[in-house]
C-alpha positions as CSV (number, residue, x, y, z in Angstrom):
1,X,-48.0,-18.8,-12.8
2,X,-51.3,-20.1,-11.4
3,X,-54.2,-17.7,-10.8
4,X,-54.2,-18.4,-7.1
5,X,-50.5,-17.6,-6.9
6,X,-51.0,-14.2,-8.5
7,X,-53.4,-13.3,-5.7
8,X,-50.8,-13.2,-3.0
9,X,-51.1,-9.8,-1.4
10,X,-48.0,-8.0,-0.4
11,X,-48.7,-4.2,-0.2
12,X,-50.1,-3.3,-3.6
13,X,-48.9,-6.1,-5.9
14,X,-52.3,-6.3,-7.6
15,X,-55.8,-5.1,-6.9
16,X,-57.8,-7.3,-4.6
17,X,-60.7,-7.4,-6.9
18,X,-58.6,-9.4,-9.4
19,X,-57.7,-12.0,-6.7
20,X,-59.2,-15.1,-5.2
21,X,-61.4,-16.1,-8.2
22,X,-61.1,-19.8,-7.5
23,X,-63.0,-21.6,-4.7
24,X,-60.7,-22.2,-1.7
25,X,-57.5,-21.7,-3.8
26,X,-55.2,-22.6,-0.9
27,X,-56.9,-25.9,-0.2
28,X,-58.0,-25.3,3.3
29,X,-60.8,-27.9,3.1
30,X,-64.5,-27.7,2.4
31,X,-66.0,-29.8,5.2
32,X,-67.0,-32.6,2.9
33,X,-64.4,-35.1,4.1
34,X,-64.8,-38.3,6.2
35,X,-66.5,-38.4,9.6
36,X,-64.3,-36.9,12.2
37,X,-66.2,-37.6,15.4
38,X,-67.3,-34.5,17.3
39,X,-65.9,-32.3,14.5
40,X,-68.0,-33.8,11.7
41,X,-70.8,-31.3,11.7
42,X,-71.3,-30.3,8.1
43,X,-72.6,-26.9,9.1
44,X,-73.6,-25.1,12.2
45,X,-77.0,-24.0,13.4
46,X,-76.2,-20.3,13.6
47,X,-79.6,-18.9,12.8
48,X,-80.4,-15.8,10.8
49,X,-80.9,-12.8,13.0
50,X,-82.9,-9.8,11.9
51,X,-81.1,-7.6,9.5
52,X,-79.3,-4.6,11.0
53,X,-78.5,-6.3,14.4
54,X,-75.6,-4.7,16.2
55,X,-72.3,-6.6,16.2
56,X,-69.8,-6.4,19.1
57,X,-66.5,-8.3,18.8
58,X,-64.6,-8.7,22.0
59,X,-61.1,-9.9,21.4
60,X,-58.8,-10.8,24.3
61,X,-55.1,-10.7,23.4
62,X,-53.1,-13.9,24.2
63,X,-56.2,-15.6,25.8
64,X,-55.8,-19.4,26.1
65,X,-58.9,-21.3,25.2
66,X,-58.1,-24.2,27.5
67,X,-58.0,-21.8,30.5
68,X,-61.6,-20.9,30.3
69,X,-64.4,-22.7,32.2
70,X,-66.6,-22.8,29.1
71,X,-64.0,-25.1,27.6
72,X,-63.7,-27.4,30.6
73,X,-61.0,-25.7,32.6
74,X,-61.0,-26.7,36.2
75,X,-60.6,-23.1,37.5
76,X,-63.4,-20.6,37.4
77,X,-61.3,-17.9,35.6
78,X,-64.4,-16.2,34.2
79,X,-66.9,-16.6,37.1
80,X,-69.4,-14.0,35.8
81,X,-69.1,-14.6,32.0
82,X,-69.4,-18.3,32.4
83,X,-73.0,-17.9,33.7
84,X,-74.1,-16.4,30.4
85,X,-75.8,-18.6,27.8
86,X,-72.9,-18.7,25.3
87,X,-73.1,-20.4,21.9
88,X,-69.7,-22.1,22.0
89,X,-67.5,-23.3,19.1
90,X,-64.9,-25.8,19.8
91,X,-62.4,-25.9,16.9
92,X,-61.6,-22.3,16.0
93,X,-58.0,-21.6,15.1
94,X,-55.9,-18.5,14.4
95,X,-54.1,-18.0,11.2
96,X,-51.0,-16.9,13.1
97,X,-49.5,-16.9,16.6
98,X,-49.2,-13.1,17.0
99,X,-51.4,-10.1,16.7
100,X,-50.8,-8.2,13.4
101,X,-51.4,-11.1,10.9
102,X,-54.0,-12.7,13.1
103,X,-56.2,-9.7,13.6
104,X,-55.7,-8.8,9.9
105,X,-57.2,-12.2,9.1
106,X,-60.2,-11.4,11.3
107,X,-60.8,-8.0,9.9
108,X,-60.4,-9.0,6.2
109,X,-61.6,-12.6,6.0
110,X,-58.3,-13.5,4.4
111,X,-55.5,-15.8,5.3
112,X,-52.0,-14.4,6.2
113,X,-50.5,-14.9,2.8
114,X,-53.5,-13.3,1.2
115,X,-53.9,-10.1,3.2
116,X,-50.1,-9.4,3.3
117,X,-49.7,-8.0,6.9
118,X,-46.8,-10.3,7.7
119,X,-44.6,-8.1,9.8
120,X,-44.6,-4.7,11.5
121,X,-42.3,-2.4,13.4
122,X,-43.7,-2.0,16.9
123,X,-43.7,1.5,18.5
124,X,-42.8,3.2,15.3
125,X,-44.9,5.3,12.8
126,X,-44.1,3.0,9.9
127,X,-45.5,-0.5,9.3
128,X,-44.1,-2.9,6.7
129,X,-46.6,-4.3,4.3
130,X,-49.8,-2.8,5.7
131,X,-53.2,-4.3,4.9
132,X,-54.6,-3.0,1.6
133,X,-57.5,-5.4,1.3
134,X,-61.0,-4.2,2.1
135,X,-62.0,-4.6,5.7
136,X,-65.3,-5.6,7.4
137,X,-65.4,-2.2,9.1
138,X,-65.5,-0.6,5.7
139,X,-68.0,-3.1,4.5
140,X,-70.4,-2.6,7.4
141,X,-70.0,1.2,7.2
142,X,-71.2,0.9,3.7
143,X,-74.2,-1.1,5.0
144,X,-75.2,1.8,7.3
145,X,-73.4,0.7,10.4
146,X,-71.6,3.1,12.7
147,X,-68.2,1.7,13.6
148,X,-65.9,2.0,16.5
149,X,-62.5,0.4,17.5
150,X,-61.4,0.4,21.1
151,X,-57.9,-1.0,21.7
152,X,-54.6,-0.4,23.5
153,X,-52.7,-2.4,21.0
154,X,-50.7,-0.4,18.4
155,X,-51.0,-3.1,15.8
156,X,-54.8,-2.9,15.7
157,X,-55.2,0.5,14.2
158,X,-55.5,2.3,10.9
159,X,-51.7,2.5,10.9
160,X,-51.4,-1.1,10.0
161,X,-54.5,-1.0,7.8
162,X,-56.3,-3.3,10.2
163,X,-58.4,-0.4,11.6
164,X,-59.4,1.1,8.3
165,X,-63.1,1.8,8.1
166,X,-63.7,2.6,11.7
167,X,-65.2,6.0,12.3
168,X,-63.6,6.3,15.8
169,X,-60.4,4.7,16.9
170,X,-59.6,4.8,20.6
171,X,-56.0,4.0,21.5
172,X,-53.4,5.4,23.9
173,X,-50.3,3.2,23.6
174,X,-48.4,5.5,25.9
175,X,-50.7,4.4,28.8
176,X,-50.6,0.6,29.2
177,X,-53.6,0.8,31.5
178,X,-55.8,1.8,28.7
179,X,-55.1,-1.6,27.1
180,X,-57.2,-3.5,29.7
181,X,-60.9,-4.1,29.7
182,X,-61.5,-2.0,32.9
183,X,-60.2,1.1,31.1
184,X,-61.6,0.5,27.6
185,X,-65.2,-0.5,28.5
186,X,-66.2,2.9,29.8
187,X,-64.9,4.5,26.7
188,X,-66.9,2.1,24.5
189,X,-70.1,2.8,26.5
190,X,-69.6,6.6,26.2
191,X,-69.3,6.2,22.5
192,X,-72.4,4.0,22.3
193,X,-74.4,6.5,24.3
194,X,-73.7,9.1,21.6
195,X,-74.8,7.0,18.7
196,X,-78.2,7.4,17.0
197,X,-80.6,4.9,18.6
198,X,-82.0,3.7,15.2
199,X,-78.5,3.1,13.6
200,X,-76.8,-0.3,14.1
201,X,-73.2,-0.4,15.3
202,X,-70.2,-2.6,14.7
203,X,-67.7,-2.3,17.5
204,X,-64.4,-4.1,18.2
205,X,-63.1,-4.1,21.7
206,X,-59.5,-5.5,21.9
207,X,-58.3,-5.9,25.5
208,X,-54.9,-6.8,26.7
209,X,-55.6,-8.3,30.2
210,X,-54.1,-11.8,29.5
211,X,-51.0,-10.4,27.8
212,X,-47.6,-9.9,29.3
213,X,-46.6,-8.2,31.5
214,X,-48.4,-10.6,33.8
215,X,-50.0,-8.3,36.4
216,X,-53.3,-9.2,38.0
217,X,-55.4,-6.6,39.7
218,X,-54.3,-6.3,43.3
219,X,-57.6,-7.7,44.6
220,X,-57.0,-10.9,42.6
221,X,-53.4,-11.6,43.7
222,X,-53.3,-14.7,45.8
223,X,-56.5,-16.3,44.5
224,X,-54.3,-19.1,43.1
225,X,-50.8,-17.9,43.2
226,X,-48.6,-18.2,46.4
227,X,-47.2,-14.7,46.6
228,X,-43.9,-15.7,48.1
229,X,-43.4,-18.3,45.3
230,X,-43.7,-15.9,42.3
231,X,-40.2,-15.5,40.8
232,X,-41.0,-12.3,38.9
233,X,-42.1,-8.8,39.6
234,X,-45.8,-8.5,38.8
235,X,-45.5,-4.8,38.6
236,X,-42.4,-4.9,36.4
237,X,-42.5,-4.1,32.6
238,X,-41.9,-6.6,29.8
239,X,-38.1,-6.4,30.0
240,X,-37.9,-6.9,33.8
241,X,-40.4,-9.7,33.8
242,X,-38.8,-11.3,30.8
243,X,-35.3,-11.6,32.3
244,X,-36.7,-12.9,35.6
245,X,-39.0,-15.5,33.8
246,X,-36.2,-16.7,31.6
247,X,-34.0,-17.3,34.6
248,X,-36.6,-19.1,36.6
249,X,-38.3,-21.2,33.9
250,X,-34.9,-22.1,32.4
251,X,-33.3,-23.1,35.7
252,X,-31.2,-26.2,35.7
253,X,-32.9,-27.2,38.9
254,X,-36.1,-29.0,37.8
255,X,-37.9,-28.1,41.0
256,X,-37.2,-24.4,40.5
257,X,-38.4,-24.5,36.9
258,X,-41.5,-26.5,37.9
259,X,-42.4,-24.0,40.7
260,X,-41.9,-21.1,38.3
261,X,-44.2,-22.7,35.8
262,X,-46.9,-23.2,38.4
263,X,-46.6,-19.6,39.5
264,X,-46.8,-18.3,35.9
265,X,-50.0,-20.3,35.3
266,X,-51.5,-19.1,38.5
267,X,-50.7,-15.4,37.8
268,X,-51.9,-15.7,34.2
269,X,-55.2,-17.2,35.5
270,X,-55.6,-14.4,38.1
271,X,-55.4,-11.8,35.3
272,X,-58.6,-13.1,33.8
273,X,-60.6,-12.3,36.9
274,X,-60.4,-8.6,36.4
275,X,-61.2,-8.9,32.7
276,X,-64.2,-11.0,33.6
277,X,-65.6,-8.3,35.9
278,X,-65.1,-5.5,33.3
279,X,-66.7,-7.5,30.5
280,X,-69.6,-8.6,32.6
281,X,-70.1,-4.9,33.6
282,X,-70.2,-4.1,29.9
283,X,-72.9,-6.7,29.3
284,X,-74.9,-5.5,32.3
285,X,-74.7,-1.9,31.0
286,X,-75.9,-3.0,27.6
287,X,-78.8,-4.8,29.2
288,X,-79.7,-1.7,31.2
289,X,-79.8,0.3,27.9
290,X,-82.0,-2.4,26.2
291,X,-79.1,-2.9,23.7
292,X,-77.8,-6.4,24.6
293,X,-80.9,-8.2,23.2
294,X,-80.3,-6.4,19.8
295,X,-76.6,-7.2,19.7
296,X,-74.7,-10.2,18.5
297,X,-71.8,-10.5,20.9
298,X,-68.7,-12.4,20.0
299,X,-65.9,-13.3,22.5
300,X,-62.7,-14.6,21.0
301,X,-58.9,-14.1,21.0
302,X,-56.2,-13.2,18.5
303,X,-53.9,-16.0,19.6
304,X,-52.9,-18.1,22.6
305,X,-50.0,-18.0,25.0
306,X,-47.1,-20.3,25.9
307,X,-46.9,-20.9,29.7
308,X,-43.9,-23.1,29.5
309,X,-46.2,-25.9,28.4
310,X,-43.3,-28.0,26.9
311,X,-40.8,-27.4,29.7
312,X,-38.4,-25.5,27.4
313,X,-38.2,-22.4,29.5
314,X,-40.6,-20.5,27.2
315,X,-43.4,-18.0,27.7
316,X,-45.4,-15.6,25.5
317,X,-46.2,-16.3,21.9
318,X,-45.1,-15.5,18.3
319,X,-42.4,-18.1,17.6
320,X,-44.3,-21.4,17.3
321,X,-47.6,-22.8,15.9
322,X,-48.4,-25.4,18.6
323,X,-52.0,-25.6,19.8
324,X,-51.4,-23.4,22.8
325,X,-50.4,-20.6,20.4
326,X,-53.2,-20.9,17.8
327,X,-56.2,-22.5,19.4
328,X,-58.9,-19.9,19.9
329,X,-62.0,-19.5,22.0
330,X,-65.1,-18.5,20.0
331,X,-68.3,-17.8,21.9
332,X,-71.4,-16.0,20.7
333,X,-74.2,-14.4,22.7
334,X,-77.7,-13.5,21.4
335,X,-81.2,-14.2,22.5
336,X,-81.9,-16.3,19.4
337,X,-78.8,-18.5,19.9
338,X,-79.3,-21.8,21.7
339,X,-76.5,-22.2,24.3
340,X,-74.2,-25.2,24.1
341,X,-71.0,-26.3,22.5
342,X,-70.6,-27.2,18.8
343,X,-67.6,-28.8,17.2
344,X,-66.4,-27.0,14.0
345,X,-63.0,-26.7,12.4
346,X,-62.7,-23.1,11.2
347,X,-60.2,-20.3,10.9
348,X,-60.5,-16.8,12.4
349,X,-60.9,-15.5,8.9
350,X,-64.3,-17.3,8.9
351,X,-65.7,-15.4,12.0
352,X,-66.9,-12.1,10.5
353,X,-68.2,-13.8,7.3
354,X,-70.3,-15.9,9.6
355,X,-71.6,-12.9,11.5
356,X,-72.4,-10.9,8.4
357,X,-74.3,-13.9,7.0
358,X,-76.3,-14.3,10.3
359,X,-77.2,-10.6,10.3
360,X,-78.7,-10.9,6.8
361,X,-76.1,-8.7,5.2
362,X,-74.4,-9.1,1.8
363,X,-70.9,-10.7,2.0
364,X,-67.7,-8.8,1.7
365,X,-66.5,-9.4,-1.8
366,X,-63.1,-11.1,-2.3
367,X,-62.8,-13.0,1.0
368,X,-61.8,-16.6,1.2
369,X,-63.2,-16.9,4.7
370,X,-66.7,-18.3,4.6
371,X,-69.7,-18.5,6.8
372,X,-69.6,-21.5,9.2
373,X,-73.3,-22.0,8.2
374,X,-72.1,-23.3,4.9
375,X,-69.9,-25.9,6.4
376,X,-67.0,-26.6,8.6
377,X,-63.5,-27.1,7.2
378,X,-61.5,-30.3,7.1
379,X,-58.4,-28.5,8.3
380,X,-57.0,-25.0,9.0
381,X,-53.5,-23.6,8.1
382,X,-51.4,-21.3,10.2
383,X,-48.3,-19.4,9.2
384,X,-45.3,-17.8,11.0
385,X,-43.2,-15.4,9.0
386,X,-39.9,-13.8,10.0
387,X,-41.2,-11.4,12.5
388,X,-39.4,-8.1,11.8
389,X,-37.1,-8.3,8.8
390,X,-38.4,-10.4,6.0
391,X,-41.3,-12.2,4.3
392,X,-40.1,-15.7,3.9
393,X,-42.2,-18.1,6.0
394,X,-40.4,-19.8,8.9
395,X,-43.1,-22.3,9.6
396,X,-46.3,-23.5,8.0
397,X,-48.7,-25.7,9.9
398,X,-52.0,-27.5,9.1
399,X,-54.2,-29.1,11.7
400,X,-57.3,-31.3,11.3
401,X,-59.1,-33.0,14.2
402,X,-57.0,-36.1,13.6
403,X,-53.5,-34.8,12.8
404,X,-51.2,-31.8,12.9
405,X,-48.3,-31.2,10.5
406,X,-45.6,-28.7,10.9
407,X,-43.1,-27.5,8.2
408,X,-40.0,-25.9,9.6
409,X,-38.8,-24.1,6.5
410,X,-35.3,-23.0,7.6
411,X,-34.5,-26.4,8.9
412,X,-35.8,-28.4,5.9
413,X,-37.8,-30.5,8.4
414,X,-41.3,-31.8,8.9
415,X,-42.8,-33.1,12.1
416,X,-46.3,-34.5,12.8
417,X,-48.6,-35.2,15.7
418,X,-51.3,-37.8,15.9
419,X,-54.0,-35.8,17.7
420,X,-56.1,-38.9,18.4
421,X,-53.3,-40.4,20.5
422,X,-51.5,-37.2,21.4
423,X,-54.0,-34.3,21.6
424,X,-51.5,-32.1,23.4
425,X,-48.9,-32.3,20.7
426,X,-46.3,-33.5,23.1
427,X,-44.6,-36.3,21.0
428,X,-43.5,-35.6,17.5
429,X,-44.2,-38.5,15.2
430,X,-43.0,-39.5,11.7
431,X,-45.7,-37.8,9.5
432,X,-45.9,-40.8,7.2
433,X,-47.1,-42.9,10.1
434,X,-50.1,-40.6,11.0
435,X,-53.5,-41.2,9.3
436,X,-54.7,-38.3,7.3
437,X,-51.5,-36.3,7.3
438,X,-51.0,-36.7,3.5
439,X,-53.9,-34.3,2.9
440,X,-52.3,-31.8,5.2
441,X,-49.0,-32.2,3.4
442,X,-50.7,-31.5,0.0
443,X,-52.4,-28.4,1.6
444,X,-49.1,-26.9,2.8
445,X,-47.3,-27.7,-0.4
446,X,-49.9,-25.9,-2.5
447,X,-49.7,-22.9,-0.3
448,X,-45.9,-22.9,-0.3
449,X,-45.7,-23.1,-4.1
450,X,-48.2,-20.3,-4.4
451,X,-46.3,-18.0,-2.1
452,X,-43.0,-18.7,-4.0
453,X,-44.6,-18.1,-7.4
454,X,-46.1,-14.8,-6.3
455,X,-43.1,-13.4,-4.5
456,X,-40.0,-15.1,-5.7
457,X,-38.8,-15.3,-2.1
458,X,-37.9,-19.0,-2.3
459,X,-39.9,-22.0,-1.4
460,X,-40.8,-23.5,1.9
461,X,-40.7,-27.1,0.6
462,X,-39.0,-29.5,3.0
463,X,-37.6,-32.7,1.6
464,X,-40.1,-35.4,0.8
C-alpha cells in the first residue's frame, strides 16, 4: 500500500500526524503547468497583514457564485455588499456539493477523502464518520484567538467534528429562522462585544438565506418574481415546496416548466436581498466599533445550487458535481487588500491556510490545503459519496480552466466537457477529444486507487 493511501481518514483509522507526508499526494496540481489564460497567475498578491488580525469567515449555504454582481451577474442581488472594495477570486471550487464534507474541508484544510466526513444522519444525535482531524478553530485557539461559531445548520457543529475548537457554538436547529443572517448577526455582535479588546477573534458565520425552503423576506417578494406565477408556497416547508417544485419543473408542458424555472430563479435571487442587508449591517456595526479595519473578512459559500439549469426538473444540490453545484464565490475584505478580481484555481481546503499565512501565523500541521500565495492549482477535484448509507464514491470530478472530467462510478462511465468551447458544461463530449483531459484522468485515477487501497471498498475506476 502506498503511503498516501494509508492516509485516508475514516473515523480513527490512523492518527493524522502519520498522514500526508508526501507533497500533494492526490495529484491536485501545483500551479506550474502551461499558461491557462486568466487562470495562469502563479500566485496571488494576498499581502501579509499584521500578526494577530481578526478573522471573520462568512459562509452562505447554497450560494451561487454566478448570481452575484461581483461576478458579473446582471441583477443587483447584493446591492449593499457590492459597493464594498472586495478582493475577489475567480476560480474557487468546493470539494463537495453538500454541506458536511464541504465545510469539513474548509475547517480542516483537507480534501473529502482525507478528512473522512463523508456522510451524516440529519436531525439525529449520531453522525457517521465524524471529523477527527485537527481543525483551524483548534489551531487558532492555540495561537491565542478567541473563537466563535454561529450557525443554524446542524452539520456545522461539534457533533460532526467540524465545530471542534470553538469556544462558543450558537445553534438552534429547532428554529429555522435562526439560520438566516438577520437572526445570527445580532448574536455574533453580542458575543464580540463581550470579548477582550486586546485578544484577536476567529469567528465563522454560516447563514442559510439562499438555501431551500425558498422564502424571501416579505419586503423583497415581487422585486423580480411575478407573484401570481410562482408555482410553490414560499411559506411552505421543504416537503411542501419540494412536491410542488417537482411537479412544476418536471411538467410535460415545456411552457409550464420554463415558467416554473423562471419563478424559481427569481425567488432565489430575492432571498439574497435580505442576506445583503443583514451582512451589510454587520460590517457597519464592526466599523462603528473600530473593529472592521482590524479584521480580515472572507465571504464564501459551502456549495452552489441547482435551479433547473439543465432542464431536468431538478433543484437543490448534493447529487451532482456540475459547476452550478461546486463553483464558489470567494471575496476578501481588509484595508490592505487592493480591490479587484484575480483568477486562481483553488479548492475550499486552501482558504484558511491562505488566511493563516496572511495573518502571519504558523500553518496547521498536516493539511494538504496550501496558501494561495504559494501558487494556484492546475485543477481541483470534487467528490460525491453515497449520501446516507455508505462510503463508496458515486462520482469523482476534476476541473481545470480548460476541461472538466466526471467519473460516474456506479455506471462505469466517463464524461467530459470542453470548458473553452462549452463553459456551462451543457454538452458532454468524448473525454479523449478534449485537450488537457488526460491529466485530469490521471488525477482521478490516483485518488480512486488510494481510496480503494485504504478502505477496501472497491474501486471507482471506469473502463479505459
